[in-house]
N, CA, C and O atoms as a GROMACS GRO file, in nm:
protein
  408
    1MET      N    1  -0.012  -0.110  -0.771
    1MET     CA    2  -0.069  -0.072  -0.645
    1MET      C    3   0.023  -0.128  -0.537
    1MET      O    4   0.049  -0.248  -0.533
    2ILE      N    5   0.071  -0.042  -0.450
    2ILE     CA    6   0.166  -0.081  -0.347
    2ILE      C    7   0.094  -0.094  -0.214
    2ILE      O    8   0.017  -0.007  -0.174
    3ILE      N    9   0.121  -0.206  -0.144
    3ILE     CA   10   0.060  -0.233  -0.014
    3ILE      C   11   0.171  -0.244   0.089
    3ILE      O   12   0.270  -0.314   0.064
    4PRO      N   13   0.159  -0.177   0.206
    4PRO     CA   14   0.265  -0.181   0.306
    4PRO      C   15   0.263  -0.305   0.395
    4PRO      O   16   0.334  -0.309   0.496
    5LEU      N   17   0.185  -0.404   0.361
    5LEU     CA   18   0.169  -0.524   0.444
    5LEU      C   19   0.208  -0.648   0.365
    5LEU      O   20   0.215  -0.647   0.242
    6GLY      N   21   0.233  -0.755   0.438
    6GLY     CA   22   0.266  -0.882   0.374
    6GLY      C   23   0.144  -0.943   0.306
    6GLY      O   24   0.031  -0.905   0.334
    7PRO      N   25   0.168  -1.037   0.216
    7PRO     CA   26   0.058  -1.102   0.145
    7PRO      C   27  -0.023  -1.194   0.235
    7PRO      O   28   0.028  -1.251   0.331
    8GLY      N   29  -0.151  -1.207   0.202
    8GLY     CA   30  -0.237  -1.304   0.268
    8GLY      C   31  -0.329  -1.249   0.374
    8GLY      O   32  -0.424  -1.318   0.413
    9GLY      N   33  -0.305  -1.128   0.422
    9GLY     CA   34  -0.392  -1.069   0.524
    9GLY      C   35  -0.516  -1.007   0.463
    9GLY      O   36  -0.532  -1.005   0.341
   10GLY      N   37  -0.603  -0.957   0.548
   10GLY     CA   38  -0.728  -0.899   0.502
   10GLY      C   39  -0.709  -0.781   0.408
   10GLY      O   40  -0.778  -0.771   0.306
   11ALA      N   41  -0.616  -0.691   0.440
   11ALA     CA   42  -0.592  -0.575   0.354
   11ALA      C   43  -0.538  -0.618   0.218
   11ALA      O   44  -0.573  -0.560   0.115
   12ASP      N   45  -0.454  -0.720   0.218
   12ASP     CA   46  -0.398  -0.771   0.092
   12ASP      C   47  -0.508  -0.831   0.004
   12ASP      O   48  -0.515  -0.802  -0.115
   13VAL      N   49  -0.592  -0.913   0.062
   13VAL     CA   50  -0.700  -0.978  -0.013
   13VAL      C   51  -0.795  -0.871  -0.069
   13VAL      O   52  -0.833  -0.877  -0.186
   14PHE      N   53  -0.831  -0.774   0.015
   14PHE     CA   54  -0.921  -0.668  -0.030
   14PHE      C   55  -0.857  -0.587  -0.143
   14PHE      O   56  -0.923  -0.559  -0.244
   15THR      N   57  -0.731  -0.549  -0.127
   15THR     CA   58  -0.664  -0.466  -0.227
   15THR      C   59  -0.648  -0.540  -0.359
   15THR      O   60  -0.660  -0.479  -0.465
   16ARG      N   61  -0.622  -0.669  -0.354
   16ARG     CA   62  -0.612  -0.747  -0.478
   16ARG      C   63  -0.746  -0.757  -0.550
   16ARG      O   64  -0.751  -0.753  -0.673
   17ALA      N   65  -0.855  -0.768  -0.474
   17ALA     CA   66  -0.988  -0.769  -0.536
   17ALA      C   67  -1.016  -0.633  -0.600
   17ALA      O   68  -1.072  -0.626  -0.709
   18LEU      N   69  -0.977  -0.526  -0.532
   18LEU     CA   70  -0.993  -0.392  -0.588
   18LEU      C   71  -0.910  -0.376  -0.715
   18LEU      O   72  -0.957  -0.320  -0.814
   19ALA      N   73  -0.787  -0.426  -0.713
   19ALA     CA   74  -0.700  -0.417  -0.831
   19ALA      C   75  -0.763  -0.490  -0.949
   19ALA      O   76  -0.754  -0.442  -1.062
   20ASP      N   77  -0.824  -0.605  -0.925
   20ASP     CA   78  -0.891  -0.678  -1.033
   20ASP      C   79  -1.003  -0.595  -1.095
   20ASP      O   80  -1.019  -0.592  -1.218
   21GLU      N   81  -1.081  -0.528  -1.011
   21GLU     CA   82  -1.190  -0.444  -1.061
   21GLU      C   83  -1.138  -0.322  -1.136
   21GLU      O   84  -1.195  -0.283  -1.238
   22LEU      N   85  -1.032  -0.262  -1.086
   22LEU     CA   86  -0.972  -0.147  -1.155
   22LEU      C   87  -0.917  -0.190  -1.291
   22LEU      O   88  -0.929  -0.117  -1.389
   23GLN      N   89  -0.859  -0.306  -1.295
   23GLN     CA   90  -0.805  -0.358  -1.422
   23GLN      C   91  -0.916  -0.375  -1.525
   23GLN      O   92  -0.899  -0.340  -1.642
   24LYS      N   93  -1.029  -0.427  -1.481
   24LYS     CA   94  -1.144  -0.442  -1.572
   24LYS      C   95  -1.194  -0.305  -1.619
   24LYS      O   96  -1.222  -0.286  -1.738
   25ALA      N   97  -1.206  -0.212  -1.526
   25ALA     CA   98  -1.260  -0.079  -1.559
   25ALA      C   99  -1.165   0.000  -1.649
   25ALA      O  100  -1.211   0.070  -1.740
   26TRP      N  101  -1.036  -0.008  -1.624
   26TRP     CA  102  -0.937   0.071  -1.699
   26TRP      C  103  -0.887   0.002  -1.825
   26TRP      O  104  -0.832   0.068  -1.913
   27GLY      N  105  -0.905  -0.129  -1.834
   27GLY     CA  106  -0.853  -0.202  -1.948
   27GLY      C  107  -0.702  -0.207  -1.952
   27GLY      O  108  -0.642  -0.222  -2.058
   28GLN      N  109  -0.640  -0.194  -1.836
   28GLN     CA  110  -0.494  -0.199  -1.823
   28GLN      C  111  -0.458  -0.286  -1.704
   28GLN      O  112  -0.537  -0.298  -1.610
   29PRO      N  113  -0.341  -0.347  -1.706
   29PRO     CA  114  -0.300  -0.427  -1.592
   29PRO      C  115  -0.281  -0.342  -1.467
   29PRO      O  116  -0.229  -0.231  -1.473
   30VAL      N  117  -0.325  -0.395  -1.355
   30VAL     CA  118  -0.300  -0.333  -1.224
   30VAL      C  119  -0.225  -0.436  -1.142
   30VAL      O  120  -0.282  -0.538  -1.102
   31VAL      N  121  -0.099  -0.409  -1.116
   31VAL     CA  122  -0.011  -0.502  -1.046
   31VAL      C  123  -0.007  -0.464  -0.898
   31VAL      O  124   0.014  -0.348  -0.864
   32VAL      N  125  -0.026  -0.563  -0.812
   32VAL     CA  126  -0.020  -0.541  -0.668
   32VAL      C  127   0.117  -0.584  -0.619
   32VAL      O  128   0.163  -0.694  -0.650
   33GLU      N  129   0.182  -0.496  -0.543
   33GLU     CA  130   0.315  -0.524  -0.492
   33GLU      C  131   0.315  -0.505  -0.340
   33GLU      O  132   0.291  -0.395  -0.291
   34ASN      N  133   0.342  -0.613  -0.267
   34ASN     CA  134   0.351  -0.605  -0.121
   34ASN      C  135   0.491  -0.556  -0.083
   34ASN      O  136   0.590  -0.610  -0.130
   35ARG      N  137   0.498  -0.454   0.004
   35ARG     CA  138   0.626  -0.399   0.049
   35ARG      C  139   0.624  -0.381   0.200
   35ARG      O  140   0.624  -0.268   0.248
   36PRO      N  141   0.621  -0.489   0.278
   36PRO     CA  142   0.617  -0.477   0.424
   36PRO      C  143   0.756  -0.451   0.482
   36PRO      O  144   0.832  -0.546   0.502
   37ALA      N  145   0.789  -0.327   0.510
   37ALA     CA  146   0.922  -0.298   0.565
   37ALA      C  147   0.930  -0.155   0.614
   37ALA      O  148   0.844  -0.072   0.583
   38ALA      N  149   1.033  -0.127   0.690
   38ALA     CA  150   1.075   0.008   0.725
   38ALA      C  151   0.968   0.090   0.795
   38ALA      O  152   0.953   0.209   0.766
   39GLY      N  153   0.893   0.030   0.886
   39GLY     CA  154   0.793   0.105   0.960
   39GLY      C  155   0.690   0.172   0.872
   39GLY      O  156   0.633   0.275   0.909
   40ARG      N  157   0.665   0.114   0.756
   40ARG     CA  158   0.570   0.164   0.656
   40ARG      C  159   0.609   0.303   0.605
   40ARG      O  160   0.524   0.384   0.569
   41ILE      N  161   0.739   0.328   0.602
   41ILE     CA  162   0.791   0.454   0.547
   41ILE      C  163   0.824   0.437   0.400
   41ILE      O  164   0.809   0.531   0.322
   42LEU      N  165   0.870   0.320   0.362
   42LEU     CA  166   0.914   0.295   0.225
   42LEU      C  167   0.800   0.308   0.124
   42LEU      O  168   0.818   0.368   0.018
   43GLU      N  169   0.686   0.253   0.155
   43GLU     CA  170   0.576   0.244   0.061
   43GLU      C  171   0.524   0.380   0.013
   43GLU      O  172   0.510   0.399  -0.108
   44PRO      N  173   0.495   0.476   0.101
   44PRO     CA  174   0.452   0.608   0.049
   44PRO      C  175   0.561   0.678  -0.032
   44PRO      O  176   0.530   0.751  -0.127
   45ARG      N  177   0.686   0.656   0.004
   45ARG     CA  178   0.797   0.715  -0.072
   45ARG      C  179   0.798   0.658  -0.214
   45ARG      O  180   0.819   0.732  -0.311
   46LEU      N  181   0.775   0.529  -0.227
   46LEU     CA  182   0.768   0.467  -0.359
   46LEU      C  183   0.650   0.521  -0.440
   46LEU      O  184   0.658   0.535  -0.562
   47CYS      N  185   0.543   0.550  -0.372
   47CYS     CA  186   0.423   0.597  -0.440
   47CYS      C  187   0.445   0.735  -0.502
   47CYS      O  188   0.394   0.763  -0.610
   48ARG      N  189   0.519   0.819  -0.436
   48ARG     CA  190   0.537   0.955  -0.486
   48ARG      C  191   0.663   0.972  -0.570
   48ARG      O  192   0.676   1.071  -0.642
   49GLY      N  193   0.757   0.878  -0.560
   49GLY     CA  194   0.888   0.902  -0.619
   49GLY      C  195   0.904   0.852  -0.761
   49GLY      O  196   0.836   0.758  -0.804
   50GLY      N  197   0.995   0.915  -0.832
   50GLY     CA  198   1.037   0.866  -0.963
   50GLY      C  199   0.943   0.900  -1.076
   50GLY      O  200   0.837   0.959  -1.056
   51ALA      N  201   0.983   0.861  -1.194
   51ALA     CA  202   0.906   0.890  -1.314
   51ALA      C  203   0.775   0.812  -1.318
   51ALA      O  204   0.682   0.850  -1.389
   52ARG      N  205   0.767   0.703  -1.241
   52ARG     CA  206   0.647   0.620  -1.242
   52ARG      C  207   0.537   0.673  -1.151
   52ARG      O  208   0.430   0.613  -1.145
   53ARG      N  209   0.559   0.782  -1.082
   53ARG     CA  210   0.467   0.824  -0.977
   53ARG      C  211   0.323   0.845  -1.024
   53ARG      O  212   0.230   0.827  -0.945
   54LEU      N  213   0.302   0.882  -1.148
   54LEU     CA  214   0.166   0.903  -1.195
   54LEU      C  215   0.091   0.772  -1.216
   54LEU      O  216  -0.030   0.772  -1.236
   55HIS      N  217   0.163   0.662  -1.210
   55HIS     CA  218   0.101   0.532  -1.230
   55HIS      C  219   0.099   0.447  -1.103
   55HIS      O  220   0.064   0.329  -1.108
   56ASN      N  221   0.136   0.505  -0.990
   56ASN     CA  222   0.140   0.429  -0.865
   56ASN      C  223   0.023   0.467  -0.776
   56ASN      O  224  -0.007   0.585  -0.756
   57LEU      N  225  -0.041   0.365  -0.724
   57LEU     CA  226  -0.141   0.382  -0.619
   57LEU      C  227  -0.086   0.317  -0.494
   57LEU      O  228  -0.018   0.214  -0.501
   58CYS      N  229  -0.115   0.375  -0.380
   58CYS     CA  230  -0.070   0.317  -0.253
   58CYS      C  231  -0.190   0.295  -0.163
   58CYS      O  232  -0.270   0.386  -0.141
   59ALA      N  233  -0.203   0.176  -0.113
   59ALA     CA  234  -0.304   0.146  -0.013
   59ALA      C  235  -0.238   0.166   0.122
   59ALA      O  236  -0.165   0.079   0.169
   60VAL      N  237  -0.262   0.280   0.184
   60VAL     CA  238  -0.194   0.314   0.310
   60VAL      C  239  -0.291   0.303   0.427
   60VAL      O  240  -0.413   0.302   0.410
   61ASP      N  241  -0.234   0.296   0.545
   61ASP     CA  242  -0.315   0.297   0.666
   61ASP      C  243  -0.279   0.420   0.749
   61ASP      O  244  -0.217   0.514   0.699
   62GLU      N  245  -0.318   0.419   0.875
   62GLU     CA  246  -0.300   0.536   0.961
   62GLU      C  247  -0.153   0.572   0.983
   62GLU      O  248  -0.123   0.684   1.025
   63THR      N  249  -0.061   0.481   0.957
   63THR     CA  250   0.081   0.512   0.979
   63THR      C  251   0.129   0.625   0.889
   63THR      O  252   0.223   0.696   0.925
   64VAL      N  253   0.066   0.645   0.774
   64VAL     CA  254   0.107   0.754   0.686
   64VAL      C  255   0.082   0.889   0.753
   64VAL      O  256   0.147   0.988   0.720
   65VAL      N  257  -0.012   0.893   0.846
   65VAL     CA  258  -0.040   1.016   0.920
   65VAL      C  259   0.051   1.029   1.042
   65VAL      O  260   0.116   1.132   1.059
   66TYR      N  261   0.057   0.926   1.127
   66TYR     CA  262   0.131   0.945   1.252
   66TYR      C  263   0.281   0.926   1.241
   66TYR      O  264   0.353   0.963   1.334
   67ASN      N  265   0.333   0.869   1.132
   67ASN     CA  266   0.478   0.859   1.118
   67ASN      C  267   0.546   0.996   1.113
   67ASN      O  268   0.661   1.010   1.153
   68GLN      N  269   0.475   1.097   1.065
   68GLN     CA  270   0.534   1.231   1.061
   68GLN      C  271   0.562   1.285   1.200
   68GLN      O  272   0.643   1.376   1.216
   69PHE      N  273   0.496   1.231   1.302
   69PHE     CA  274   0.519   1.272   1.440
   69PHE      C  275   0.620   1.182   1.511
   69PHE      O  276   0.670   1.217   1.618
   70LEU      N  277   0.648   1.066   1.453
   70LEU     CA  278   0.740   0.971   1.514
   70LEU      C  279   0.882   0.980   1.460
   70LEU      O  280   0.978   0.946   1.528
   71PHE      N  281   0.896   1.027   1.336
   71PHE     CA  282   1.026   1.032   1.270
   71PHE      C  283   1.057   1.175   1.227
   71PHE      O  284   0.973   1.244   1.169
   72LYS      N  285   1.178   1.219   1.257
   72LYS     CA  286   1.218   1.357   1.223
   72LYS      C  287   1.232   1.380   1.074
   72LYS      O  288   1.187   1.482   1.022
   73ASN      N  289   1.294   1.288   1.005
   73ASN     CA  290   1.327   1.309   0.864
   73ASN      C  291   1.262   1.205   0.773
   73ASN      O  292   1.331   1.116   0.723
   74LEU      N  293   1.134   1.215   0.753
   74LEU     CA  294   1.067   1.125   0.660
   74LEU      C  295   1.110   1.159   0.517
   74LEU      O  296   1.135   1.276   0.487
   75PRO      N  297   1.118   1.059   0.430
   75PRO     CA  298   1.157   1.086   0.292
   75PRO      C  299   1.041   1.142   0.208
   75PRO      O  300   1.052   1.151   0.085
   76PHE      N  301   0.931   1.179   0.272
   76PHE     CA  302   0.817   1.237   0.203
   76PHE      C  303   0.738   1.321   0.302
   76PHE      O  304   0.751   1.303   0.423
   77ASP      N  305   0.657   1.410   0.251
   77ASP     CA  306   0.565   1.491   0.332
   77ASP      C  307   0.424   1.444   0.298
   77ASP      O  308   0.377   1.469   0.187
   78PRO      N  309   0.356   1.377   0.391
   78PRO     CA  310   0.224   1.322   0.357
   78PRO      C  311   0.124   1.428   0.314
   78PRO      O  312   0.034   1.399   0.234
   79ASP      N  313   0.138   1.549   0.365
   79ASP     CA  314   0.044   1.655   0.328
   79ASP      C  315   0.070   1.711   0.189
   79ASP      O  316  -0.024   1.753   0.121
   80LYS      N  317   0.195   1.712   0.146
   80LYS     CA  318   0.230   1.770   0.016
   80LYS      C  319   0.248   1.666  -0.094
   80LYS      O  320   0.217   1.692  -0.210
   81ASP      N  321   0.298   1.548  -0.059
   81ASP     CA  322   0.337   1.450  -0.160
   81ASP      C  323   0.229   1.348  -0.194
   81ASP      O  324   0.236   1.283  -0.299
   82LEU      N  325   0.130   1.333  -0.108
   82LEU     CA  326   0.027   1.231  -0.130
   82LEU      C  327  -0.111   1.294  -0.136
   82LEU      O  328  -0.138   1.392  -0.065
   83GLN      N  329  -0.197   1.240  -0.218
   83GLN     CA  330  -0.334   1.290  -0.232
   83GLN      C  331  -0.431   1.174  -0.209
   83GLN      O  332  -0.433   1.079  -0.287
   84PRO      N  333  -0.512   1.181  -0.102
   84PRO     CA  334  -0.609   1.073  -0.081
   84PRO      C  335  -0.716   1.075  -0.190
   84PRO      O  336  -0.762   1.182  -0.232
   85ILE      N  337  -0.754   0.956  -0.235
   85ILE     CA  338  -0.858   0.950  -0.338
   85ILE      C  339  -0.979   0.866  -0.296
   85ILE      O  340  -1.086   0.881  -0.353
   86ALA      N  341  -0.963   0.778  -0.197
   86ALA     CA  342  -1.076   0.697  -0.153
   86ALA      C  343  -1.048   0.639  -0.015
   86ALA      O  344  -0.935   0.607   0.019
   87HIS      N  345  -1.154   0.626   0.064
   87HIS     CA  346  -1.147   0.555   0.192
   87HIS      C  347  -1.194   0.413   0.164
   87HIS      O  348  -1.311   0.391   0.132
   88LEU      N  349  -1.104   0.317   0.177
   88LEU     CA  350  -1.135   0.181   0.134
   88LEU      C  351  -1.208   0.098   0.238
   88LEU      O  352  -1.307   0.033   0.207
   89PHE      N  353  -1.160   0.099   0.361
   89PHE     CA  354  -1.229   0.026   0.466
   89PHE      C  355  -1.189   0.079   0.601
   89PHE      O  356  -1.089   0.150   0.614
   90PHE      N  357  -1.266   0.045   0.702
   90PHE     CA  358  -1.245   0.094   0.838
   90PHE      C  359  -1.191  -0.020   0.923
   90PHE      O  360  -1.241  -0.132   0.918
   91ASN      N  361  -1.089   0.010   1.000
   91ASN     CA  362  -1.028  -0.089   1.087
   91ASN      C  363  -1.022  -0.032   1.228
   91ASN      O  364  -0.968   0.077   1.249
   92THR      N  365  -1.076  -0.103   1.324
   92THR     CA  366  -1.076  -0.056   1.461
   92THR      C  367  -0.954  -0.112   1.534
   92THR      O  368  -0.927  -0.231   1.526
   93LEU      N  369  -0.884  -0.026   1.603
   93LEU     CA  370  -0.769  -0.066   1.684
   93LEU      C  371  -0.803  -0.041   1.830
   93LEU      O  372  -0.877   0.052   1.862
   94ALA      N  373  -0.749  -0.123   1.917
   94ALA     CA  374  -0.772  -0.106   2.060
   94ALA      C  375  -0.641  -0.123   2.134
   94ALA      O  376  -0.555  -0.201   2.093
   95LEU      N  377  -0.627  -0.051   2.243
   95LEU     CA  378  -0.511  -0.066   2.330
   95LEU      C  379  -0.556  -0.147   2.450
   95LEU      O  380  -0.652  -0.110   2.518
   96VAL      N  381  -0.487  -0.257   2.477
   96VAL     CA  382  -0.526  -0.344   2.587
   96VAL      C  383  -0.405  -0.376   2.675
   96VAL      O  384  -0.291  -0.366   2.630
   97VAL      N  385  -0.430  -0.411   2.797
   97VAL     CA  386  -0.325  -0.454   2.890
   97VAL      C  387  -0.372  -0.579   2.962
   97VAL      O  388  -0.489  -0.616   2.954
   98ASN      N  389  -0.280  -0.643   3.031
   98ASN     CA  390  -0.313  -0.758   3.112
   98ASN      C  391  -0.413  -0.718   3.219
   98ASN      O  392  -0.397  -0.613   3.282
   99GLY      N  393  -0.517  -0.799   3.240
   99GLY     CA  394  -0.620  -0.767   3.337
   99GLY      C  395  -0.572  -0.753   3.479
   99GLY      O  396  -0.638  -0.688   3.560
  100SER      N  397  -0.457  -0.811   3.513
  100SER     CA  398  -0.404  -0.800   3.649
  100SER      C  399  -0.348  -0.661   3.679
  100SER      O  400  -0.315  -0.633   3.794
  101LEU      N  401  -0.338  -0.575   3.581
  101LEU     CA  402  -0.283  -0.441   3.601
  101LEU      C  403  -0.387  -0.338   3.644
  101LEU      O  404  -0.355  -0.221   3.659
  102ARG      N  405  -0.510  -0.380   3.664
  102ARG     CA  406  -0.617  -0.286   3.704
  102ARG      C  407  -0.592  -0.227   3.839
  102ARG      O  408  -0.671  -0.146   3.887
   0.00000   0.00000   0.00000
């Protein structure tokens, strides 16, 4: 299971707990690999690429959707190369500015 964030954060802790449960249910090892780099472009590419692709799960966030509008040549097409299978958790984001700018 590939995570686009560094270890120790909320998404990492949650995903590792999920991996433990999947391992119990499947009777196979589920390895979690943190890959925080490249504007979160690397991780979905790893999920779809190579002979291992049928065994890779990716815990992605909203960047998998909006990166297609920010970068001209992504190494993957999120609509064609990735298939969502579960909504894991909800994260609220807010845009804020210094209060003196009102």
